[in-house]
Phi, psi and omega in degrees: 000137186291135175243118177296140174284140179267116180267118180260146170306145181305318185298321180292319174305314183295321182293328180281333188269316188278143178293148177285128178265110181289147176292144179293144175274124179245112185249146176238127184230127182285146174228182181284356175232011181152224178224135178256126178255132174234153173246115184047045177084352181257136185303129172258305183201164173231127174267114183261127184276347182204096173237099186054048172081015182223134168290144179215165166251117183193133355278168175235125179255133182274183183294343176269002178086012184240148175299134182253358176241157177299143179272330177293137002265014177291327176224151190230018189241021184265127184292152169072023177247129177273134188263062172243174177040073184290349174278356175271098188241090169062269178220125188210168180222113182208187170205151187280353181203091177240111193044041177088354188256141181260102169284341176296323187262317193207336189289167191259128166252110189263122175300130179251322181191154165272122176279327182198144174223119185221153179230165185156212175295335170231156175251154180223138175231113173244135184230166171233137180226146173251137174268120189247135168290168180300334180274004180091354183280140180288133174270318176191179178238153164227151171241120182240137179239119179254129176246126187245130179217172182207152168224191189302318190239009188207159172229149181219157177224118166278129182237100184249121189236134170243112178270131182228136175281087185282330194236015185142172174308144178226124182248126175272111184281156177284104180207146175290340184287077177173179007223309178257106194236146174229140169251111188287158173309140181314320180285344182274339184298147180303323187281355175284173176243111014280342174089163179248202183214142174251128180230129172260168176301336187263003174092006177282146181228151170050237181303323185292347180283336189295134171077005180262153179271142180190143176296331172211158176223137174247137174238110182234157181180183188277131165232113184055038175086000174242137179281127177232145181234142171245121171249142172250125180255138175255127186283145178295345173275359183282150176311128178055041173293142352279146187283169177264158190238120174265076188242131187236149180293350182268358170124350174285137183221103181220143178261124182225109180273007186247351191269043187294328179305314178279327187278317191259299180193157171294138185094343173289156182226110180260010179290162185207138184249128168265122179284166182303132174080000175275155183234157179224124180268140176227126188225126185220155165238134171260116184247115184253124188220161172276152176078192184274190184288339177278308176304324183270002176056047183293318179301314182298318182292322178297316184300325175293314183301316184298334178279356179284128178285126184241000000 
């Protein structure tokens, strides 16, 4: 007897045949020196509350399972790393002129408390920090929320900062020394052999990317024989979007909305004053991917990020 075939939609067939992919568990666990973030039990990143007076993220493990930022000065025995600029600590947030003080180089940002630590399909770490003058007086406060996520081929960290002038006016001076910084792994930098590449959303590359404004920049290069990229996205709701980029071929990679005198032209003034009790938002995503900016679909990832309401 003839039996008619049941024709199912392709999407239903795929759902029946292909295994369901469970979302990765991203966990955040408090320790005596900060918070450790893991993906399915494997280290992703560690938020350290005090490394020479600054909270930082180190190490940060990319999708290939290898660290993607420089280990020095936290460790000094890693091959292919240049021991320069000891204030470049993996991933950090400071500025080189805050009421005349250089938090980029030496002043202290003191961790005060964890406001929230959460795990799930994404992990969240929220903190409150005081920026201190050499005499211990508070200059201002920041509240930062770090959100850690992952998909099949990439990992990402949202870094949302709210700066508040808690104790009086705060002037962010015009200097290239800032502000949201990453120091890429030694083999990724453009100056290494075989070396990496810097590419901006506006098509600028390598040295031509320095001092330019752009919604995103990608820095990619080899780590243990595989190309890995770190892109930094600037959210449209962030102060002075699109930001300027203090990105160097020796491995420094920083978003800086204040350095117009160096980046744009002599005589420009990128300084900004927050009056007492006023706040300023700075919002970034660090997107860590396999391959170059095209293989990593960085432009598409940025478009999705830019649509998120902040």
